[in-house]
C-alpha positions in Angstrom: 46.0 -51.3 8.9 44.8 -52.4 12.3 41.7 -51.5 15.0 44.6 -50.1 17.4 46.3 -47.4 14.3 46.8 -44.1 15.7 46.0 -41.0 13.8 49.8 -38.9 13.3 50.1 -36.1 15.9 50.3 -33.8 13.5 46.7 -34.0 12.2 45.6 -33.8 15.8 47.8 -30.5 16.2 46.5 -29.4 12.7 42.3 -29.8 13.8 43.3 -27.4 16.7 43.8 -24.8 14.0 40.4 -25.2 12.7 37.8 -22.4 13.7 34.8 -24.7 13.3 33.9 -27.6 15.5 35.8 -30.9 14.1 36.5 -34.3 15.5 38.7 -37.2 14.8 37.4 -40.5 14.8 38.2 -44.1 12.9 36.6 -46.8 11.4 34.6 -48.3 14.8 32.8 -44.9 15.3 35.7 -44.2 17.9 35.9 -40.4 18.8 40.2 -39.7 19.1 40.1 -35.8 19.3 38.0 -32.9 19.5 39.3 -29.7 19.0 39.3 -26.4 20.5 36.1 -25.1 18.6 34.6 -28.1 19.8 35.2 -28.1 23.2 33.9 -24.1 23.4 30.8 -25.1 22.0 30.1 -29.0 23.8 32.0 -28.5 26.9 35.6 -29.1 27.5 35.2 -32.7 25.1 37.5 -35.0 27.5 34.3 -37.2 27.9 33.6 -37.6 24.2 37.1 -39.0 23.5 36.6 -42.8 23.4 33.0 -43.0 23.1 31.2 -43.3 19.8 30.5 -40.4 17.5 26.7 -41.6 17.3 26.2 -42.4 21.2 27.3 -38.6 21.9 26.1 -36.6 18.5 22.4 -39.0 18.9 22.2 -41.1 22.2 22.3 -43.8 19.9 23.3 -47.2 21.0 23.8 -48.2 17.4 25.7 -46.9 14.3 23.4 -43.9 12.5 22.5 -46.2 9.4 21.4 -48.7 11.8 19.1 -46.0 13.4 17.2 -44.5 10.3 19.4 -41.9 9.6 22.3 -41.1 6.7 25.6 -42.0 8.0 28.5 -40.3 6.6 31.1 -42.6 7.5 29.2 -46.0 5.9 28.7 -43.5 2.9 32.6 -42.1 3.0 33.2 -45.8 3.0 31.3 -46.8 0.4 32.0 -43.8 -2.1 35.9 -43.0 -0.8 35.2 -39.3 -0.9 34.1 -36.9 1.6 30.4 -36.8 2.2 27.9 -34.2 3.8 24.6 -34.8 5.3 22.4 -33.0 7.8 21.5 -34.5 10.9 19.9 -33.4 14.6 22.0 -33.6 17.3 21.8 -33.5 21.1 23.7 -30.5 22.0 24.1 -28.8 25.5 21.6 -26.4 24.5 19.3 -29.1 23.0 18.7 -30.6 19.6 19.9 -28.8 16.8 20.3 -29.1 13.5 23.7 -29.7 12.7 25.7 -29.7 9.1 28.3 -32.4 9.1 31.1 -32.7 6.4 32.8 -35.6 7.1 36.5 -36.7 4.9 38.3 -39.8 4.9 41.6 -39.7 6.0 44.1 -42.4 4.6 46.9 -44.6 6.6 50.2 -45.3 4.6 49.0 -47.9 2.5 46.2 -45.8 1.0 43.8 -47.3 3.3 40.8 -45.3 5.1 41.5 -45.3 8.5 40.0 -42.1 10.1 37.6 -39.5 9.4 37.4 -35.7 10.3 34.1 -34.6 11.0 33.0 -30.8 10.6 29.9 -29.5 12.0 28.5 -26.4 11.6 25.2 -25.6 13.5 22.3 -24.5 11.3 21.2 -21.7 13.7 18.0 -21.3 11.7 16.3 -24.3 12.6 15.4 -26.4 15.8 14.4 -29.9 16.3 12.1 -29.2 18.7 10.5 -26.1 19.8 11.9 -22.5 19.3 10.9 -18.9 19.5 12.2 -17.8 16.3 13.4 -19.8 13.1 12.2 -23.2 11.6 10.6 -26.0 13.8 10.4 -29.2 12.8 12.1 -33.4 12.8 9.9 -34.9 10.5 11.0 -36.5 7.1 9.6 -34.4 4.3 11.0 -31.1 7.2 14.2 -32.5 7.2 14.4 -33.6 3.7 13.8 -29.7 2.4 16.2 -28.7 5.3 18.9 -30.5 3.9 18.5 -28.5 0.9 18.3 -25.1 2.5 21.4 -26.5 4.2 23.1 -27.0 1.2 21.8 -24.1 -1.1 22.0 -21.6 1.6 25.9 -20.8 1.2 25.9 -20.3 -2.3 24.5 -17.1 -4.5 22.1 -19.6 -6.7 18.5 -18.4 -7.3 16.1 -20.6 -5.3 12.7 -21.1 -6.2 10.2 -22.7 -3.3 6.7 -23.9 -4.1 4.4 -25.4 -2.2 0.6 -24.3 -1.1 -0.4 -21.3 0.5 1.1 -21.0 4.3 3.2 -23.3 4.3 5.8 -20.4 5.8 7.7 -19.9 2.6 8.7 -16.5 3.9 10.3 -18.2 7.0 12.0 -20.7 4.7 13.5 -17.8 2.5 14.5 -16.0 5.0 16.3 -19.3 6.3 18.5 -19.1 3.6 19.4 -15.8 4.0 20.2 -16.3 7.3 22.5 -19.2 6.8 24.6 -17.2 3.9 27.2 -15.2 3.5 24.8 -11.7 2.9 23.1 -12.7 6.3 24.4 -9.3 7.9 22.7 -7.6 4.9 19.2 -6.7 4.0 16.1 -9.5 3.3 13.9 -7.5 1.3 9.8 -9.0 0.3 7.9 -7.5 -2.4 4.2 -9.6 -2.5 3.6 -9.8 -6.5 0.1 -10.3 -5.8 -1.0 -7.3 -4.3 1.3 -5.2 -7.1 -0.4 -3.8 -9.9 1.0 -3.8 -13.3 1.4 -0.2 -13.5 3.7 -0.3 -10.2 5.1 -3.2 -10.7 8.5 -1.9 -12.9 8.5 1.0 -10.4 8.3 -1.1 -7.2 11.0 -3.1 -8.1 13.6 -0.7 -9.8 12.6 2.6 -8.5 11.6 6.0 -10.5 13.8 8.7 -10.8 11.9 12.2 -10.2 9.2 13.1 -13.3 9.1 9.7 -14.6 5.3 9.6 -14.4 2.6 11.8 -12.7 3.3 12.1 -9.3 6.8 10.6 -9.3 7.4 13.8 -7.4 11.4 12.7 -6.3 13.6 9.7 -7.2 12.9 6.7 -5.4 14.8 3.6 -4.9 13.6 0.2 -5.7 13.2 -2.5 -3.6 16.6 -4.4 -5.5 18.5 -1.3 -4.8 16.9 -1.4 -1.4 18.3 -5.2 -0.9 21.3 -4.7 -2.2 24.4 -6.6 -0.8 21.0 -8.8 1.1 18.5 -11.6 -0.8 15.5 -10.3 -2.3 12.6 -12.4 -2.0 10.1 -12.6 -4.9 6.8 -13.6 -3.4 4.1 -14.9 -5.5 6.3 -14.8 -8.5 3.5 -16.7 -10.6 1.3 -13.5 -10.1 3.4 -11.0 -12.4 2.2 -10.3 -15.6 3.6 -11.6 -18.9 4.7 -8.4 -20.0 6.4 -7.5 -17.0 8.2 -11.4 -16.8 10.7 -9.9 -19.2 12.0 -7.2 -17.1 13.1 -9.6 -14.3 14.3 -12.1 -16.9 16.5 -9.0 -17.7 17.7 -8.9 -14.0 18.5 -12.2 -14.0 20.4 -12.6 -16.8 22.3 -9.4 -17.0 22.2 -9.0 -13.0 21.5 -5.2 -14.2 18.6 -2.9 -13.8 17.4 1.3 -15.1 15.2 2.9 -13.0 11.9 4.0 -14.6 12.5 7.6 -16.3 16.6 6.9 -16.4 19.3 6.4 -19.1 21.9 4.3 -17.4 22.0 1.0 -16.0 22.8 0.4 -12.4 24.1 -3.0 -11.3 22.3 -5.1 -9.2 24.0 -7.4 -6.0 21.3 -9.5 -4.9 20.2 -12.6 -4.6 17.1 -13.9 -5.4 14.7 -16.3 -3.7 10.9 -16.5 -5.3 8.1 -18.6 -4.2 4.7 -19.4 -5.5 1.7 -21.6 -5.6 1.0 -21.9 -8.3 1.9 -24.6 -10.9 4.7 -23.1 -12.9 5.4 -25.5 -15.4 1.9 -26.2 -16.2 1.8 -22.3 -17.0 5.0 -22.5 -18.9 2.6 -24.9 -20.9 -0.2 -22.7 -21.1 1.8 -19.8 -22.0 0.9 -18.0 -19.0 5.0 -17.5 -17.7 7.6 -17.9 -19.5 10.2 -20.5 -20.5 13.4 -18.7 -19.9 12.3 -16.9 -16.6 11.2 -20.3 -15.2 14.3 -21.8 -16.1 16.0 -18.8 -14.7 14.1 -19.0 -11.2 14.3 -23.1 -11.0 18.3 -23.3 -10.3 17.3 -24.8 -7.0 13.6 -25.7 -6.8 13.0 -26.7 -3.4 9.2 -28.1 -2.4 7.8 -26.6 1.0 6.1 -29.4 2.7 2.2 -28.8 3.7 1.7 -29.2 7.1 -0.8 -32.5 6.7 2.5 -33.9 5.3 4.1 -33.2 8.6 2.1 -33.8 10.8 4.3 -35.1 13.2 5.4 -32.0 13.8 2.3 -30.4 14.9 2.7 -30.9 18.9 6.7 -29.2 18.5 5.2 -26.8 16.1 2.3 -25.5 17.9 4.2 -25.0 20.9 6.8 -22.8 19.3 4.0 -21.1 17.8 1.8 -20.5 20.9 5.1 -19.2 22.2 5.6 -16.3 19.3 2.1 -15.1 19.5 1.7 -14.9 23.5 5.5 -14.0 24.2 4.7 -12.5 27.6 2.6 -15.3 28.8 3.5 -18.9 30.1 0.6 -21.0 28.4 0.6 -24.5 27.6 -1.3 -26.4 25.4 -4.0 -29.4 27.0 -3.5 -33.0 26.1 -6.9 -32.7 24.6 -6.2 -29.7 22.2 -2.9 -31.6 21.0 -4.9 -35.0 20.0 -7.4 -32.7 18.2 -5.0 -30.2 16.6 -2.8 -33.2 15.5 -6.0 -34.8 13.8 -7.1 -31.7 11.5 -5.7 -31.6 8.2 -5.1 -27.7 8.3 -5.8 -26.8 4.5 -4.2 -23.2 5.5 -1.2 -24.9 6.8 1.2 -23.5 8.9 -0.6 -20.1 8.7 -4.1 -21.3 9.8 -2.1 -23.1 13.3 -0.9 -19.6 13.7 -4.6 -18.1 13.4 -6.0 -20.3 15.5 -3.3 -20.8 18.0 -3.1 -16.8 18.2 -7.2 -16.6 18.6 -7.2 -19.4 21.3 -4.5 -17.0 23.4 -6.8 -14.3 23.4 -9.7 -16.4 24.4 -7.9 -18.2 27.3 -7.8 -16.2 30.6 -5.5 -18.9 32.5 -2.4 -20.5 31.4 -4.0 -23.8 29.7 -5.2 -23.8 26.1 -8.3 -25.9 26.2 -10.8 -27.3 24.0 -13.4 -24.2 24.2 -10.8 -22.1 23.4 -10.3 -23.4 20.0 -12.9 -21.9 17.2 -16.0 -23.9 17.5 -16.2 -25.7 13.8 -12.5 -27.6 14.6 -12.3 -30.8 15.7 -15.8 -30.6 17.5 -14.2 -28.3 19.9 -17.1 -26.8 22.5 -19.5 -29.9 21.2 -20.2 -33.5 22.1 -17.4 -35.6 20.9 -17.8 -37.0 17.6 -18.9 -41.0 17.4 -16.1 -43.0 17.6 -15.6 -44.9 13.8 -18.4 -48.0 13.7 -20.8 -46.4 16.2 -24.5 -45.9 15.4 -25.5 -42.5 15.0 -28.0 -41.5 17.7 -30.6 -38.9 17.8 -28.8 -36.8 20.3 -26.2 -36.7 17.4 -28.5 -35.7 14.8 -29.9 -33.0 17.3 -26.6 -31.7 17.3 -26.2 -31.5 13.9 -29.5 -30.0 13.4 -28.8 -27.5 16.4 -25.6 -26.4 14.6 -27.2 -25.7 10.9 -29.8 -23.7 12.9 -27.3 -21.7 14.4 -25.7 -21.2 10.9 -29.1 -20.5 9.4 -29.7 -17.4 11.9 -25.9 -16.1 11.7 -26.1 -16.0 7.9 -29.5 -14.0 8.4 -27.9 -11.8 11.0 -25.1 -11.2 8.4 -27.5 -10.6 5.0 -25.2 -13.8 3.7 -21.9 -12.1 4.1 -19.5 -14.8 3.9 -16.8 -13.0 4.6 -18.2 -10.7 8.0 -19.8 -14.2 9.1 -15.9 -15.8 9.0 -14.2 -12.5 10.6 -17.0 -12.9 13.5 -16.5 -16.3 14.1 -12.3 -16.6 13.8 -12.4 -18.8 10.8 -11.0 -18.8 7.5 -13.6 -18.6 4.8 -12.5 -21.4 3.3 -13.2 -23.2 6.8 -16.5 -21.4 6.7 -17.3 -22.8 3.3 -16.9 -26.1 4.2 -19.0 -26.1 7.1 -22.1 -24.6 5.4 -21.5 -27.1 2.1 -21.7 -30.2 4.9 -24.9 -28.2 6.0 -26.5 -27.5 2.8 -26.2 -23.5 3.2 -23.5 -22.9 0.8 -26.0 -21.6 -2.1 -27.0 -18.9 0.6 -23.8 -17.0 1.0 -21.8 -15.0 -0.9 
């Protein structure tokens, strides 16, 4: 085989019949052809022929694997077979995540000579800002997104695990939107707020007269989600006695309304989520082992915001557009530095709450430090001393003033931490940390 080997015309003609965007390139990464679907999505396609795939898709000057990416061509040469990856591509609409499926094509001698690459955008995620969907490009985020892209087309049961506030429901919705069930309902049930007495009725529905107060037949959430996705949030909070009923649904695909005798067939895809350590709960006998294995068919870890801190500026900008869609707001560079250095114990939910409050506090177009909660990054107060700098009486005085202000606020709210947190626009956890730092935690309940 030589570098000048040309693909057979029949192969190029075949690509034109395919509905998804495809390109054909050789072992030197040179694009030889782009089909009609690619041209519709990315322009006329003429300007890509003869260029390298990594220059067109990534604006790189070297192949992907030399730029820190996972290169499907290099992987295919090593494996001799088809390879799948998720890449962040430059497109006419900006940066977008794209599912790549690369297939090697052999010449008459049996050696790999060309590659056919199918590119399907993952519409539920963006690399930079977007008013909808998942936003990010940090390694932990991209690893999670690759798993979302791989499992979404199937009907496999998915278990999302991660801290509270990381956006597990948003990830579940992304799985739904990228699946064949996207046109059908996405129905969420929060098990943490569901009493045991109502669990079965809420999930499976009930017949008229099934219990006191059941004055009419009611379909359950399984029935409402028919054809679509049932998202079971905080699955670790399901009472042990009720877990067997969920297990039966997953094992048999059938259920009964409360008060009914006939079995009904469920046509749903189940995605569940929890912040609890289910494996430990199984070992302690607080969660059924058989249910755990049923739910854990395809586990995905949703990273904490501090584990993808590089995404905070883009995520904050995108989220600001969501919380104040009618305004053109921007974040000052000082605010971006402040947010990027904050640990976010409440994760993405806390970031959203901070930005929503800031948008309400801001009358202009730029959000500054004075629009952030007072305890966040020292906003509205003197900047903290640089590492190694000596503490001054002035800094000590500020700390004393803050302690006095918190004492007065506690007294005004009679030690009610929840009421004080609501007034200050912060979470109880954040307020507790501040009170603890000043030795005031014991005075609040």
